[in-house]
C-alpha positions in Angstrom: 28.1 -5.8 44.8 31.9 -5.3 44.3 33.3 -4.8 40.8 35.7 -7.1 39.1 38.0 -5.9 36.3 38.4 -9.5 35.1 34.7 -10.2 34.5 32.3 -7.8 32.8 29.2 -7.0 34.9 25.5 -7.0 33.9 25.8 -9.4 31.0 25.7 -13.1 30.3 29.2 -14.4 29.8 29.1 -17.5 27.7 32.0 -20.0 27.8 32.8 -21.5 24.4 35.0 -24.6 24.1 37.7 -25.1 21.5 40.4 -27.8 21.0 43.0 -25.1 20.2 42.3 -21.9 22.1 45.1 -19.9 20.4 43.8 -20.9 16.9 40.2 -20.0 18.1 41.4 -16.5 19.3 43.1 -15.8 16.0 40.1 -17.0 13.9 37.4 -15.2 16.0 39.3 -11.9 15.8 40.0 -12.3 12.0 36.6 -13.7 10.9 34.1 -12.2 13.4 35.9 -9.1 14.6 36.4 -10.0 18.3 39.2 -8.3 20.3 41.3 -10.3 22.8 41.1 -8.9 26.3 43.3 -11.4 28.0 44.5 -15.0 27.8 45.9 -17.4 30.4 47.7 -20.8 30.8 51.3 -21.9 30.8 52.1 -23.9 27.8 49.0 -24.2 25.5 46.5 -21.4 26.1 43.9 -22.7 28.6 41.4 -19.8 28.1 40.8 -16.3 27.1 38.3 -13.5 27.3 37.3 -11.8 24.1 34.9 -8.9 23.4 33.0 -7.5 20.5 32.6 -3.7 21.1 31.4 -3.0 24.6 28.3 -5.2 24.7 29.4 -8.7 23.8 31.9 -10.7 25.8 32.8 -14.4 25.6 35.2 -16.7 27.4 36.9 -19.3 25.3 38.4 -22.4 27.0 40.3 -25.5 26.1 38.5 -28.8 25.6 38.9 -31.4 28.3 37.2 -34.6 29.4 33.5 -33.9 29.7 33.7 -30.6 27.7 34.2 -30.6 23.9 33.5 -28.6 20.9 30.9 -29.5 18.2 33.8 -30.7 16.1 34.6 -33.3 18.8 31.1 -34.2 19.9 29.4 -34.2 16.5 26.6 -31.9 17.7 26.0 -28.3 18.6 24.4 -27.4 21.9 23.9 -23.7 21.7 23.8 -20.7 19.4 25.2 -17.3 20.2 23.7 -14.0 18.9 25.9 -10.9 18.6 24.3 -7.6 17.6 26.3 -5.7 15.0 25.7 -2.3 13.4 26.3 -3.5 9.8 25.2 -7.1 9.2 26.2 -7.0 5.5 29.8 -5.9 6.1 30.1 -8.4 8.9 28.7 -11.2 6.7 31.3 -10.3 4.0 34.1 -10.3 6.5 33.1 -13.7 8.0 32.6 -15.2 4.6 35.9 -14.1 3.2 37.7 -15.4 6.3 36.2 -18.9 5.8 33.2 -19.0 8.1 30.7 -21.6 7.1 27.6 -19.7 6.2 24.5 -21.6 7.4 21.9 -18.8 6.9 22.3 -16.0 4.3 21.3 -12.5 5.5 17.6 -12.4 5.8 14.8 -10.7 7.8 13.2 -12.9 10.5 9.5 -13.0 11.3 10.4 -11.3 14.6 12.0 -8.3 13.0 15.7 -9.0 12.9 18.1 -8.7 9.9 20.6 -11.5 10.5 22.8 -14.2 9.1 24.1 -17.5 10.6 27.6 -18.9 10.5 29.6 -21.7 12.0 33.1 -21.1 13.3 36.2 -23.2 12.9 35.0 -25.9 15.3 31.3 -25.8 14.4 29.8 -23.4 17.0 26.7 -21.7 15.6 26.6 -17.9 15.6 24.0 -15.4 14.6 24.9 -11.8 13.8 21.9 -9.5 13.9 20.5 -6.0 14.0 17.0 -4.8 14.5 15.1 -4.3 11.3 11.7 -3.3 12.6 9.8 -3.3 15.9 7.6 -6.4 16.0 5.7 -7.5 19.1 6.1 -11.1 20.1 2.3 -11.7 19.8 2.5 -10.4 16.2 4.5 -13.5 15.1 2.8 -16.1 17.2 4.6 -16.0 20.6 2.7 -16.2 23.8 3.7 -13.4 26.2 3.9 -14.5 29.8 2.1 -12.3 32.3 4.4 -10.3 34.5 
């Protein structure tokens, strides 16, 4: 498979919709620590690619008919999880930048230390790190046979 310097390989690349992409870029970098890789569009910014370290990448794109943000639609359709080395420091950064905290830092039954927040347009984010090794069957999940 050929490489493409515009799209990171071997990861899921979510596309997240915002009414104002330029404002979203500024907010996501300030509140959540993303770094802008590139943006595109003449006039209003149509889209951009952002990264968090080397492992988390997202595309942000402008709302249009048939594709809106939770602020426009009145409901959330997904949650994005980003692994961070220091959940507490990230929590304080996001909180002080105005993120709406929907889950205080806590340990989950499946062994993650995480908190939940909503961004400027209501997208749900989890920021997490591994707290302990817990097998899926230990907290009630059914493991599919391979």
